[in-house]
C-alpha positions in Angstrom: 0.0 0.0 0.0 1.4 3.4 -1.0 2.7 6.0 1.5 -0.3 8.2 0.5 -3.0 5.6 0.4 -2.3 4.0 3.8 -2.8 7.2 5.9 -5.9 8.0 3.9 -7.4 4.5 4.6 -6.4 4.8 8.3 -8.3 8.1 8.7 -11.4 6.9 7.0 -11.4 3.6 9.1 -10.6 5.3 12.4 -13.4 7.9 11.8 -15.9 5.2 11.6 -15.6 4.5 15.4 -18.2 7.2 16.0 -20.3 6.1 13.1 -20.5 2.5 14.4 -21.5 3.8 17.8 -24.5 5.7 16.3 -25.4 2.9 13.9 -25.4 0.3 16.7 -27.4 2.4 19.2 -30.8 1.1 18.0 -29.7 -2.5 18.1 -27.8 -2.8 21.4 -27.2 -1.1 24.7 -23.8 0.7 24.4 -22.0 -1.0 27.3 -23.4 -4.5 26.3 -22.1 -3.9 22.8 -18.7 -2.8 24.1 -18.5 -5.9 26.4 -18.9 -8.1 23.4 -16.4 -6.1 21.4 -13.7 -6.4 24.1 -14.3 -10.2 24.2 -14.0 -10.4 20.4 -10.9 -8.3 20.3 -9.1 -10.5 22.9 -10.2 -13.6 21.0 -8.7 -12.2 17.8 -5.6 -10.5 19.1 -4.4 -13.1 21.6 -3.6 -15.8 18.9 -2.1 -13.2 16.6 0.2 -11.9 19.4 1.3 -15.4 20.4 1.9 -16.6 16.8 3.9 -13.4 16.0 6.2 -13.9 19.0 5.0 -10.9 21.0 7.0 -10.1 24.2 5.0 -10.9 27.3 4.9 -8.4 30.2 7.7 -9.0 32.6 5.6 -9.1 35.8 2.2 -9.1 37.3 2.7 -5.4 38.0 3.0 -4.8 34.2 -0.2 -6.7 33.5 -1.9 -4.7 36.3 -0.7 -1.4 34.7 -2.0 -2.5 31.4 -5.4 -3.4 32.9 -5.6 0.0 34.7 -4.8 1.7 31.4 -7.4 -0.3 29.6 -10.0 0.6 32.2 -9.4 4.2 31.6 -8.9 4.0 27.8 -11.6 1.6 26.9 -13.9 1.2 29.9 -14.3 4.9 30.7 -13.4 6.5 27.5 -15.2 4.3 24.9 -18.0 3.6 27.4 -18.6 7.3 27.9 -18.4 8.1 24.2 -20.8 5.3 23.2 -23.2 6.2 26.0 -23.2 9.9 25.0 -23.8 9.1 21.3 -26.7 6.7 22.2 -28.2 9.5 24.2 -28.2 12.0 21.3 -24.7 13.6 21.0 -24.1 13.8 17.2 -21.2 11.6 16.0 -19.3 14.6 14.5 -19.6 16.6 17.8 -18.5 13.6 19.8 -15.5 13.1 17.6 -14.5 16.7 18.0 -14.7 16.6 21.8 -12.6 13.5 21.8 -10.0 15.1 19.5 -9.5 17.8 22.2 -7.6 15.3 24.3 -4.2 16.7 23.4 -5.3 20.1 24.8 -6.1 18.5 28.1 -2.9 16.5 28.1 -0.9 19.6 27.5 -2.8 21.4 30.3 -2.2 18.5 32.8 1.4 17.8 31.7 2.8 20.7 33.8 1.6 19.7 37.3 1.7 15.9 36.6 4.9 15.3 34.6 6.7 18.6 34.9 6.3 19.8 31.4 6.2 23.6 31.0 3.6 25.3 28.8 4.8 28.2 26.7 2.8 31.0 25.2 2.0 29.0 22.1 0.5 26.1 24.0 -1.6 28.4 26.2 -2.8 30.1 23.0 -3.7 26.7 21.5 -5.6 25.7 24.6 -7.6 29.0 24.5 -8.4 28.7 20.8 -9.3 25.1 21.1 -11.9 25.8 23.9 -13.4 28.6 21.8 -13.7 26.2 18.9 -15.4 23.5 20.8 -17.7 26.0 22.5 -18.8 27.2 19.1 -19.6 23.6 18.0 -21.4 22.6 21.2 -23.3 25.8 21.9 -26.1 25.2 19.4 -26.9 21.9 21.0 -27.5 23.8 24.3 -29.7 26.6 23.0 -32.9 26.8 24.9 -33.9 25.3 28.3 -35.3 22.1 26.8 -32.2 21.5 24.8 -29.9 22.1 27.8 -31.9 19.6 29.9 -31.7 17.0 27.1 -28.1 17.5 25.9 -26.1 18.7 28.9 -25.7 15.3 30.6 -24.6 13.4 27.4 -22.2 16.1 26.4 -20.8 16.2 30.0 -20.3 12.4 29.9 -18.5 12.8 26.5 -16.2 15.4 28.0 -15.5 13.2 31.1 -14.7 10.4 28.7 -12.2 12.7 27.0 -10.7 13.4 30.4 -10.4 9.7 31.0 -8.4 9.2 27.8 -6.2 12.1 28.9 -5.5 10.3 32.1 -4.8 7.1 30.2 -2.3 9.0 28.0 -0.4 10.3 31.0 -0.5 7.0 32.8 0.8 5.2 29.7 3.7 7.6 29.3 4.7 7.1 32.9 4.0 3.4 33.4 3.9 1.6 30.1 6.6 3.0 27.9 8.4 0.3 26.0 5.7 -2.3 26.4 5.0 -4.6 23.5 1.9 -3.1 21.9 0.4 -6.5 21.0 0.4 -7.8 24.5 -0.4 -4.4 25.9 -3.6 -4.3 23.8 -4.7 -7.6 25.3 -4.1 -6.4 28.9 -6.0 -3.2 28.1 -9.1 -5.1 26.8 -9.1 -7.3 29.8 -9.0 -4.3 32.1 -11.9 -2.8 30.1 -13.9 -6.0 30.6 -13.3 -5.9 34.4 -14.8 -2.4 34.5 -17.6 -2.7 31.9 -19.1 -6.2 32.5 -20.0 -5.6 36.1 -21.7 -2.3 35.2 -23.7 -4.0 32.5 -24.8 -6.7 35.0 -25.6 -4.1 37.6 -27.8 -2.0 35.3 -29.2 -5.1 33.5 -28.6 -3.5 30.1 -27.8 -6.6 28.1 -29.8 -5.7 25.0 -28.3 -7.0 21.8 -31.0 -7.8 19.2 -28.9 -10.3 17.3 -29.8 -8.9 13.9 -27.7 -8.6 10.8 -27.0 -4.8 11.5 -26.0 -5.6 15.1 -23.6 -8.4 14.1 -22.3 -6.3 11.2 -21.5 -3.4 13.6 -19.8 -5.8 16.0 -17.7 -7.4 13.3 -16.6 -4.0 12.0 -15.7 -2.9 15.5 -13.6 -6.0 16.3 -12.0 -6.8 12.9 -11.7 -3.4 11.3 -11.2 -1.0 14.2 -9.5 -3.3 16.8 -7.3 -5.2 14.4 -6.9 -3.7 10.8 -6.7 -0.1 11.9 -4.2 -0.9 14.6 -2.0 -3.0 12.2 -2.1 0.0 9.7 -0.9 2.3 12.4 1.9 0.0 13.5 3.1 -0.4 9.9 3.2 3.4 9.6 5.0 3.8 12.9 7.5 1.1 11.9 8.2 3.1 8.8 9.3 6.1 10.9 6.1 8.1 10.5 5.2 8.8 14.1 4.6 12.5 13.5 2.4 11.8 10.5 0.3 9.3 12.4 -0.3 11.8 15.2 -1.1 14.6 12.8 -3.7 12.4 11.1 -5.8 12.6 14.2 -6.6 16.2 13.3 -8.5 14.9 10.2 -10.7 12.5 12.2 -13.4 15.0 13.4 -14.2 16.5 9.9 -14.1 13.1 8.3 -16.5 11.7 11.0 -18.7 14.7 10.4 -18.9 14.0 6.7 -19.6 10.4 7.3 -22.4 11.3 9.8 -23.9 13.6 7.2 -23.9 11.0 4.4 -25.2 8.2 6.6 -27.4 9.9 9.2 -28.2 13.3 7.8 -26.4 15.1 10.6 -25.6 18.7 9.7 -23.3 21.4 11.1 -24.0 25.1 10.9 -21.5 27.6 9.5 -20.6 28.6 13.0 -20.0 25.0 14.0 -17.8 24.4 11.0 -15.7 27.4 11.9 -15.6 26.1 15.5 -14.3 22.8 14.2 -11.5 24.5 12.3 -10.6 26.6 15.4 -10.5 23.4 17.5 -8.1 21.7 15.1 -5.9 24.9 15.1 -5.9 24.9 18.8 -4.9 21.3 19.1 -2.1 21.9 16.5 -0.8 24.9 18.5 -1.0 23.1 21.8 1.0 20.3 20.4 4.0 22.6 20.3 7.0 21.3 18.4 6.2 17.6 19.1 3.2 15.6 17.8 0.3 15.3 20.3 -0.8 11.9 21.7 -3.1 10.5 19.1 -6.7 10.5 20.2 -9.4 9.1 18.0 -11.6 6.3 19.1 -9.1 5.2 21.6 -5.7 5.8 19.9 -2.9 6.6 22.4 0.7 7.2 21.8 3.1 6.3 24.6 6.5 8.0 24.9 9.4 5.6 24.5 12.0 5.3 27.3 14.6 8.0 27.5 17.3 7.4 25.0 15.3 5.4 22.6 14.5 6.6 19.1 10.8 7.4 18.7 10.8 6.3 15.1 11.9 2.8 16.1 9.9 2.3 19.3 6.2 1.6 18.5 3.8 3.9 20.1 0.8 2.2 21.6 -2.5 2.4 19.7 -5.5 1.1 21.5 
């Protein structure tokens, strides 16, 4: 696959994470669907990791760290995004909120990992928040709209905060881990969080129709396997910066897909806001690429002294 075609295919595939969430909503409860997705992903990835000679975690502590990261990354992040979309947040808006994760990472990096924010990053954070406010504000116009949309949007924002926490945790605790085995540990951690919640709420609805199984197959095979393999190939070719930069394209591509498939539209003000948000994320990224953030894509920093172009960054 050519150097141009592979990134294009990756963006289109990764953008469908939000489309699948909306498409599956009438056929399954969001957390029940994700529980099945995590089981399917482990069932597919485990044999692939073993057959390819993946390096096992060195200790139970490493497995525990992967599980905690997965609880944040998949359990809270994906769970929150899917719940928000099933409760009315447009797929394009949800994708934009999720894409603001690098802004929150930059904001939290100072007190948590000692990174200093320069004027450019502060400007990026301010511009990004203005942009997302422009996109979200029309959904909150009027008392009735606020009552109906405020909670789902708040859950979507909290999900983005969870993926920010997962990014920082991964940079500190999981750098250098084999991404194939790390993925398995993360999905197991997500199951530990999600399955009990589904059992507690009794929300096991999965209507076992062709659309439901089609959405599940797409989520497991295309999003959890093929997209990850594409990303790993690009990273192995030394394209870490390009992979991270591709995340900026996900919200507009998701918005176009949502318009074509579901008739979701964005006003001129919202389109301008989306552009401002992308600009803010780019500015806040500073001189280095931001941690990738699309339906759960995280980039871990390699250990000090290792070449970033040779050490795989962890997609989830």
